[in-house]
DRENMIKE-117641 format. One record per atom (N, C-alpha, C, CB): residue number from 0; residue in three letters; atom name; x, y, z. Coordinates in steps of 0.1 Angstrom, whole numbers. Atoms other than C-alpha are relative to their C-alpha. Last residue first. Glycine has a CB too. Example, Ala and Ser with C-alpha at 12.3 -4.5 7.8 and 13.67 -1.06 7.14 Angstrom:
+-----+-----+----+-------+-------+-------+
!   k !   r !  a !    c1 !    c2 !    c3 !
+-----+-----+----+-------+-------+-------+
!   1 ! SER !  N !    -9 !   -11 !     0 !
!   1 ! SER ! CA !   137 !   -11 !    71 !
!   1 ! SER !  C !    -8 !    11 !     8 !
!   1 ! SER ! CB !     4 !     5 !   -14 !
!   0 ! ALA !  N !     9 !   -12 !     0 !
!   0 ! ALA ! CA !   123 !   -45 !    78 !
!   0 ! ALA !  C !     9 !    12 !     0 !
!   0 ! ALA ! CB !   -10 !     0 !    12 !
+-----+-----+----+-------+-------+-------+
REM end
This chain:
+-----+-----+----+-------+-------+-------+
!   k !   r !  a !    c1 !    c2 !    c3 !
+-----+-----+----+-------+-------+-------+
!  79 ! LEU !  N !    -3 !    15 !    -1 !
!  79 ! LEU ! CA !  -206 !    35 !   -29 !
!  79 ! LEU !  C !     0 !    -6 !    13 !
!  79 ! LEU ! CB !    13 !    -2 !    -7 !
!  78 ! LYS !  N !   -10 !     2 !   -13 !
!  78 ! LYS ! CA !  -228 !    68 !   -35 !
!  78 ! LYS !  C !     5 !   -12 !     0 !
!  78 ! LYS ! CB !    -6 !     0 !    14 !
!  77 ! TYR !  N !    -1 !    14 !    -5 !
!  77 ! TYR ! CA !  -240 !    74 !   -72 !
!  77 ! TYR !  C !     5 !     0 !    17 !
!  77 ! TYR ! CB !    10 !    -8 !   -10 !
!  76 ! HIS !  N !    -1 !    -5 !   -10 !
!  76 ! HIS ! CA !  -248 !   105 !   -94 !
!  76 ! HIS !  C !    -2 !   -18 !     9 !
!  76 ! HIS ! CB !   -13 !    13 !     1 !
!  75 ! ASP !  N !    -3 !     6 !   -11 !
!  75 ! ASP ! CA !  -251 !   108 !  -130 !
!  75 ! ASP !  C !     2 !    -5 !    15 !
!  75 ! ASP ! CB !     3 !     1 !    -2 !
!  74 ! ILE !  N !     7 !    14 !     4 !
!  74 ! ILE ! CA !  -263 !   126 !  -155 !
!  74 ! ILE !  C !     1 !   -14 !     8 !
!  74 ! ILE ! CB !     4 !    -3 !   -14 !
!  73 ! LEU !  N !     0 !    14 !    -6 !
!  73 ! LEU ! CA !  -257 !   163 !  -144 !
!  73 ! LEU !  C !    -5 !   -17 !    -2 !
!  73 ! LEU ! CB !    -4 !     3 !    10 !
!  72 ! ASN !  N !    18 !     0 !    -7 !
!  72 ! ASN ! CA !  -262 !   192 !  -167 !
!  72 ! ASN !  C !    10 !   -14 !     9 !
!  72 ! ASN ! CB !   -20 !    -5 !   -16 !
!  71 ! GLY !  N !    -3 !    -2 !   -13 !
!  71 ! GLY ! CA !  -223 !   207 !  -169 !
!  71 ! GLY !  C !   -10 !    -9 !     7 !
!  71 ! GLY ! CB !     0 !    16 !     4 !
!  70 ! HIS !  N !     5 !   -13 !     0 !
!  70 ! HIS ! CA !  -225 !   214 !  -209 !
!  70 ! HIS !  C !    -3 !     0 !    20 !
!  70 ! HIS ! CB !   -16 !     0 !   -12 !
!  69 ! ASP !  N !    -8 !   -16 !     0 !
!  69 ! ASP ! CA !  -200 !   187 !  -214 !
!  69 ! ASP !  C !    -5 !    13 !     1 !
!  69 ! ASP ! CB !     6 !     2 !   -12 !
!  68 ! ASP !  N !     1 !    -3 !    14 !
!  68 ! ASP ! CA !  -226 !   166 !  -196 !
!  68 ! ASP !  C !    15 !     6 !    -6 !
!  68 ! ASP ! CB !   -14 !    10 !    -2 !
!  67 ! PHE !  N !    11 !   -11 !     9 !
!  67 ! PHE ! CA !  -219 !   157 !  -161 !
!  67 ! PHE !  C !     3 !    -3 !   -12 !
!  67 ! PHE ! CB !     2 !    17 !     2 !
!  66 ! LYS !  N !    -3 !    -2 !     6 !
!  66 ! LYS ! CA !  -210 !   127 !  -133 !
!  66 ! LYS !  C !    -7 !     8 !   -12 !
!  66 ! LYS ! CB !     5 !    -7 !     1 !
!  65 ! TYR !  N !    12 !    -8 !    10 !
!  65 ! TYR ! CA !  -211 !   129 !  -100 !
!  65 ! TYR !  C !     6 !    -2 !    -9 !
!  65 ! TYR ! CB !    -4 !    14 !     1 !
!  64 ! VAL !  N !    -8 !    -6 !    13 !
!  64 ! VAL ! CA !  -193 !   101 !   -79 !
!  64 ! VAL !  C !   -13 !     7 !     0 !
!  64 ! VAL ! CB !     5 !   -11 !   -15 !
!  63 ! GLU !  N !    13 !    -6 !     9 !
!  63 ! GLU ! CA !  -195 !    94 !   -41 !
!  63 ! GLU !  C !     7 !     4 !   -13 !
!  63 ! GLU ! CB !    -9 !    16 !     8 !
!  62 ! GLN !  N !    14 !     1 !    -3 !
!  62 ! GLN ! CA !  -172 !    73 !   -16 !
!  62 ! GLN !  C !   -13 !     5 !    -7 !
!  62 ! GLN ! CB !    -1 !     4 !    11 !
!  61 ! THR !  N !    10 !    -7 !     5 !
!  61 ! THR ! CA !  -144 !    62 !   -33 !
!  61 ! THR !  C !    -9 !     0 !     4 !
!  61 ! THR ! CB !    -2 !    -1 !   -10 !
!  60 ! THR !  N !    11 !     6 !     2 !
!  60 ! THR ! CA !  -117 !    47 !   -15 !
!  60 ! THR !  C !   -12 !    12 !    -1 !
!  60 ! THR ! CB !    -1 !   -11 !    12 !
!  59 ! GLU !  N !     4 !     5 !    11 !
!  59 ! GLU ! CA !   -79 !    54 !   -26 !
!  59 ! GLU !  C !   -13 !    -6 !     0 !
!  59 ! GLU ! CB !     8 !    -7 !    -4 !
!  58 ! GLY !  N !    -8 !     4 !     7 !
!  58 ! GLY ! CA !   -76 !    81 !     2 !
!  58 ! GLY !  C !     2 !    -8 !   -12 !
!  58 ! GLY ! CB !     4 !    -2 !     7 !
!  57 ! VAL !  N !   -10 !    -2 !   -14 !
!  57 ! VAL ! CA !  -107 !    93 !    16 !
!  57 ! VAL !  C !    11 !   -13 !    -7 !
!  57 ! VAL ! CB !   -11 !    -6 !    21 !
!  56 ! SER !  N !    -5 !    12 !   -12 !
!  56 ! SER ! CA !  -127 !   101 !   -14 !
!  56 ! SER !  C !     9 !     0 !     8 !
!  56 ! SER ! CB !     4 !    -9 !    -2 !
!  55 ! TYR !  N !    -8 !    -6 !   -11 !
!  55 ! TYR ! CA !  -149 !   125 !   -33 !
!  55 ! TYR !  C !     2 !   -15 !     4 !
!  55 ! TYR ! CB !    -7 !    12 !    12 !
!  54 ! CYS !  N !     6 !     9 !    -9 !
!  54 ! CYS ! CA !  -161 !   120 !   -71 !
!  54 ! CYS !  C !     9 !     8 !    13 !
!  54 ! CYS ! CB !     4 !   -19 !    -4 !
!  53 ! SER !  N !    -8 !    -2 !   -11 !
!  53 ! SER ! CA !  -162 !   146 !   -96 !
!  53 ! SER !  C !    -6 !   -16 !     5 !
!  53 ! SER ! CB !    -4 !    15 !    11 !
!  52 ! TYR !  N !     2 !    10 !   -12 !
!  52 ! TYR ! CA !  -166 !   143 !  -129 !
!  52 ! TYR !  C !     6 !     8 !    10 !
!  52 ! TYR ! CB !     8 !   -14 !    -1 !
!  51 ! ILE !  N !     6 !    17 !     5 !
!  51 ! ILE ! CA !  -179 !   167 !  -160 !
!  51 ! ILE !  C !     1 !   -15 !     8 !
!  51 ! ILE ! CB !     7 !    -4 !   -13 !
!  50 ! LEU !  N !     3 !    10 !    -9 !
!  50 ! LEU ! CA !  -172 !   203 !  -147 !
!  50 ! LEU !  C !    -2 !   -13 !    -5 !
!  50 ! LEU ! CB !   -10 !     4 !     7 !
!  49 ! ILE !  N !     9 !     2 !    -7 !
!  49 ! ILE ! CA !  -167 !   228 !  -176 !
!  49 ! ILE !  C !     1 !   -17 !    11 !
!  49 ! ILE ! CB !   -12 !     2 !   -11 !
!  48 ! GLY !  N !     3 !    -6 !   -14 !
!  48 ! GLY ! CA !  -138 !   245 !  -183 !
!  48 ! GLY !  C !    -6 !    -9 !     5 !
!  48 ! GLY ! CB !    -7 !    12 !     1 !
!  47 ! ALA !  N !     1 !   -16 !    -1 !
!  47 ! ALA ! CA !  -139 !   245 !  -222 !
!  47 ! ALA !  C !     2 !     7 !    18 !
!  47 ! ALA ! CB !   -18 !     5 !    -5 !
!  46 ! GLN !  N !    -7 !   -11 !     8 !
!  46 ! GLN ! CA !  -115 !   219 !  -228 !
!  46 ! GLN !  C !    -2 !    15 !     4 !
!  46 ! GLN ! CB !    -4 !    -1 !   -13 !
!  45 ! ASN !  N !    -3 !     4 !    17 !
!  45 ! ASN ! CA !  -136 !   191 !  -204 !
!  45 ! ASN !  C !     9 !    19 !    -7 !
!  45 ! ASN ! CB !   -23 !    -4 !   -10 !
!  44 ! TYR !  N !     8 !   -13 !     7 !
!  44 ! TYR ! CA !  -130 !   194 !  -167 !
!  44 ! TYR !  C !     2 !    -1 !   -14 !
!  44 ! TYR ! CB !     6 !    15 !     4 !
!  43 ! GLU !  N !    -8 !    -3 !    19 !
!  43 ! GLU ! CA !  -118 !   164 !  -143 !
!  43 ! GLU !  C !   -10 !    10 !   -11 !
!  43 ! GLU ! CB !     1 !   -19 !   -10 !
!  42 ! ASN !  N !     9 !    -8 !    14 !
!  42 ! ASN ! CA !  -125 !   169 !  -105 !
!  42 ! ASN !  C !     4 !    -1 !   -11 !
!  42 ! ASN ! CB !    -2 !    14 !     0 !
!  41 ! GLU !  N !   -10 !     4 !    12 !
!  41 ! GLU ! CA !  -109 !   145 !   -74 !
!  41 ! GLU !  C !   -12 !     4 !   -10 !
!  41 ! GLU ! CB !     6 !   -18 !     0 !
!  40 ! TRP !  N !     4 !     3 !    14 !
!  40 ! TRP ! CA !  -123 !   157 !   -41 !
!  40 ! TRP !  C !     4 !    -5 !   -12 !
!  40 ! TRP ! CB !    -4 !     6 !    -2 !
!  39 ! GLY !  N !     6 !   -14 !     2 !
!  39 ! GLY ! CA !  -116 !   153 !    -5 !
!  39 ! GLY !  C !    -2 !    -6 !   -15 !
!  39 ! GLY ! CB !    10 !    17 !     3 !
!  38 ! ILE !  N !     9 !    -1 !    -6 !
!  38 ! ILE ! CA !   -88 !   133 !    18 !
!  38 ! ILE !  C !   -14 !    11 !   -10 !
!  38 ! ILE ! CB !     6 !     4 !    13 !
!  37 ! HIS !  N !     9 !     0 !    10 !
!  37 ! HIS ! CA !   -57 !   125 !    -5 !
!  37 ! HIS !  C !   -16 !    -2 !     9 !
!  37 ! HIS ! CB !     4 !   -14 !   -11 !
!  36 ! SER !  N !     1 !    12 !     0 !
!  36 ! SER ! CA !   -35 !   132 !    31 !
!  36 ! SER !  C !   -11 !     7 !   -17 !
!  36 ! SER ! CB !    -8 !   -10 !    18 !
!  35 ! GLY !  N !    -8 !     9 !     9 !
!  35 ! GLY ! CA !   -13 !   163 !    37 !
!  35 ! GLY !  C !     0 !   -14 !    -8 !
!  35 ! GLY ! CB !     8 !    -1 !     7 !
!  34 ! SER !  N !   -10 !     2 !   -13 !
!  34 ! SER ! CA !   -37 !   181 !    64 !
!  34 ! SER !  C !     8 !   -13 !    -8 !
!  34 ! SER ! CB !    -8 !    -7 !    18 !
!  33 ! LYS !  N !     4 !    -1 !   -15 !
!  33 ! LYS ! CA !   -68 !   176 !    39 !
!  33 ! LYS !  C !    14 !     3 !     8 !
!  33 ! LYS ! CB !    -7 !   -14 !     5 !
!  32 ! TYR !  N !    -2 !     3 !   -10 !
!  32 ! TYR ! CA !   -63 !   175 !     2 !
!  32 ! TYR !  C !    -4 !     5 !     8 !
!  32 ! TYR ! CB !     8 !    -2 !     1 !
!  31 ! GLU !  N !    -2 !    -6 !   -13 !
!  31 ! GLU ! CA !   -78 !   179 !   -28 !
!  31 ! GLU !  C !     9 !    -8 !    10 !
!  31 ! GLU ! CB !   -12 !     3 !     5 !
!  30 ! ILE !  N !     1 !    19 !   -10 !
!  30 ! ILE ! CA !   -72 !   160 !   -65 !
!  30 ! ILE !  C !    -2 !    16 !     9 !
!  30 ! ILE ! CB !    20 !   -19 !     4 !
!  29 ! GLU !  N !    -5 !    -6 !    -9 !
!  29 ! GLU ! CA !   -75 !   186 !  -101 !
!  29 ! GLU !  C !    -1 !   -12 !    12 !
!  29 ! GLU ! CB !    -8 !    14 !     1 !
!  28 ! SER !  N !     3 !     8 !   -11 !
!  28 ! SER ! CA !   -80 !   175 !  -134 !
!  28 ! SER !  C !     6 !     6 !    11 !
!  28 ! SER ! CB !     5 !   -13 !    -1 !
!  27 ! LYS !  N !    10 !    14 !     3 !
!  27 ! LYS ! CA !   -80 !   191 !  -169 !
!  27 ! LYS !  C !    -5 !    -9 !    10 !
!  27 ! LYS ! CB !     8 !   -10 !    -9 !
!  26 ! ILE !  N !    -4 !    14 !    -7 !
!  26 ! ILE ! CA !   -71 !   225 !  -159 !
!  26 ! ILE !  C !    -9 !    -7 !    -4 !
!  26 ! ILE ! CB !     1 !    -2 !    15 !
!  25 ! THR !  N !    10 !     1 !    -9 !
!  25 ! THR ! CA !   -72 !   250 !  -186 !
!  25 ! THR !  C !     2 !    -9 !     5 !
!  25 ! THR ! CB !   -11 !     0 !    -4 !
!  24 ! SER !  N !    -7 !    -3 !   -16 !
!  24 ! SER ! CA !   -38 !   258 !  -198 !
!  24 ! SER !  C !   -12 !     0 !     7 !
!  24 ! SER ! CB !     9 !    16 !     3 !
!  23 ! LYS !  N !     8 !   -14 !    -2 !
!  23 ! LYS ! CA !   -52 !   256 !  -234 !
!  23 ! LYS !  C !     3 !     5 !    11 !
!  23 ! LYS ! CB !   -14 !     1 !     0 !
!  22 ! PRO !  N !   -11 !    -8 !     3 !
!  22 ! PRO ! CA !   -31 !   224 !  -242 !
!  22 ! PRO !  C !    -3 !    12 !     2 !
!  22 ! PRO ! CB !     5 !    -2 !   -12 !
!  21 ! HIS !  N !     5 !     4 !    15 !
!  21 ! HIS ! CA !   -56 !   207 !  -215 !
!  21 ! HIS !  C !    12 !    11 !    -5 !
!  21 ! HIS ! CB !   -19 !     3 !    -6 !
!  20 ! LYS !  N !     8 !    -9 !     3 !
!  20 ! LYS ! CA !   -39 !   207 !  -176 !
!  20 ! LYS !  C !    -2 !     1 !   -20 !
!  20 ! LYS ! CB !     8 !    14 !     8 !
!  19 ! SER !  N !     2 !     0 !    12 !
!  19 ! SER ! CA !   -31 !   178 !  -156 !
!  19 ! SER !  C !    -6 !    13 !    -2 !
!  19 ! SER ! CB !    -6 !   -12 !    -4 !
!  18 ! TYR !  N !    -9 !    12 !     2 !
!  18 ! TYR ! CA !   -26 !   172 !  -116 !
!  18 ! TYR !  C !     1 !     0 !   -19 !
!  18 ! TYR ! CB !   -10 !   -17 !     9 !
!  17 ! VAL !  N !     0 !    -5 !    12 !
!  17 ! VAL ! CA !   -37 !   208 !  -103 !
!  17 ! VAL !  C !     9 !   -18 !    -5 !
!  17 ! VAL ! CB !    10 !    21 !    -2 !
!  16 ! VAL !  N !   -13 !     0 !    11 !
!  16 ! VAL ! CA !   -32 !   203 !   -67 !
!  16 ! VAL !  C !    -9 !    -9 !   -11 !
!  16 ! VAL ! CB !    19 !    -9 !     7 !
!  15 ! TYR !  N !     0 !     4 !    11 !
!  15 ! TYR ! CA !   -63 !   216 !   -44 !
!  15 ! TYR !  C !    11 !    -3 !    -5 !
!  15 ! TYR ! CB !    -5 !     7 !    -6 !
!  14 ! GLY !  N !     7 !   -10 !     8 !
!  14 ! GLY ! CA !   -59 !   226 !    -5 !
!  14 ! GLY !  C !    -3 !    -8 !   -14 !
!  14 ! GLY ! CB !     8 !    14 !    -1 !
!  13 ! THR !  N !    18 !     5 !     3 !
!  13 ! THR ! CA !   -47 !   212 !    24 !
!  13 ! THR !  C !     0 !    13 !   -11 !
!  13 ! THR ! CB !   -16 !     2 !    19 !
!  12 ! TYR !  N !     6 !    -5 !     6 !
!  12 ! TYR ! CA !    -9 !   205 !    30 !
!  12 ! TYR !  C !   -15 !    -5 !    -1 !
!  12 ! TYR ! CB !     6 !     0 !    -9 !
!  11 ! LEU !  N !    17 !     9 !     8 !
!  11 ! LEU ! CA !     5 !   194 !    56 !
!  11 ! LEU !  C !    -1 !     9 !    -8 !
!  11 ! LEU ! CB !   -16 !    -2 !     9 !
!  10 ! GLN !  N !    15 !     1 !   -10 !
!  10 ! GLN ! CA !    34 !   219 !    66 !
!  10 ! GLN !  C !    -7 !    -9 !    -7 !
!  10 ! GLN ! CB !   -11 !    14 !     2 !
!   9 ! GLY !  N !    -2 !    10 !    -9 !
!   9 ! GLY ! CA !    75 !   216 !    55 !
!   9 ! GLY !  C !   -15 !     2 !     9 !
!   9 ! GLY ! CB !    14 !     4 !     8 !
!   8 ! ASN !  N !   -10 !    -4 !   -10 !
!   8 ! ASN ! CA !    67 !   244 !    30 !
!   8 ! ASN !  C !     6 !    -8 !    14 !
!   8 ! ASN ! CB !    -5 !    13 !     4 !
!   7 ! CYS !  N !    -3 !   -10 !     7 !
!   7 ! CYS ! CA !    43 !   224 !    15 !
!   7 ! CYS !  C !     3 !    10 !    14 !
!   7 ! CYS ! CB !   -11 !     4 !   -11 !
!   6 ! LEU !  N !   -11 !   -14 !   -11 !
!   6 ! LEU ! CA !    40 !   192 !    23 !
!   6 ! LEU !  C !     1 !    10 !    -9 !
!   6 ! LEU ! CB !    19 !    -3 !     7 !
!   5 ! LEU !  N !   -13 !   -13 !     6 !
!   5 ! LEU ! CA !    24 !   164 !     7 !
!   5 ! LEU !  C !     1 !     8 !     7 !
!   5 ! LEU ! CB !    -1 !     8 !   -13 !
!   4 ! VAL !  N !     2 !   -15 !    -9 !
!   4 ! VAL ! CA !    17 !   131 !    24 !
!   4 ! VAL !  C !     5 !     1 !    -5 !
!   4 ! VAL ! CB !     0 !     6 !    12 !
!   3 ! VAL !  N !    -8 !   -13 !     4 !
!   3 ! VAL ! CA !    11 !    99 !     1 !
!   3 ! VAL !  C !    -3 !    11 !     9 !
!   3 ! VAL ! CB !    -3 !     6 !   -14 !
!   2 ! ILE !  N !     9 !    -7 !    -6 !
!   2 ! ILE ! CA !     5 !    60 !    12 !
!   2 ! ILE !  C !     9 !    17 !    -5 !
!   2 ! ILE ! CB !    -3 !    -6 !    18 !
!   1 ! LEU !  N !    -7 !    -9 !     5 !
!   1 ! LEU ! CA !    12 !    33 !   -14 !
!   1 ! LEU !  C !    -6 !     9 !     9 !
!   1 ! LEU ! CB !     0 !     1 !   -13 !
!   0 ! MET !  N !     6 !   -12 !     0 !
!   0 ! MET ! CA !     3 !    -1 !    -2 !
!   0 ! MET !  C !    11 !    14 !     1 !
!   0 ! MET ! CB !   -11 !    -2 !    13 !
+-----+-----+----+-------+-------+-------+
REM end
């Protein structure tokens, strides 16, 4: 099991980390961290910057998922 702890200036990080960007520099994916651990939302956006996927996770365990179409309309939601 891999445990990732995120530090910023020697402190446990709380906030979002952008993991990838589209060619025009809009955010493609980001992950939320709390107190250095992956606890929070994972978000994916289309090239227009519209949210198309979001899930809430604690570590590697996904708790809740939202899926949206390319216009931002909710098309699916479920809890695990």
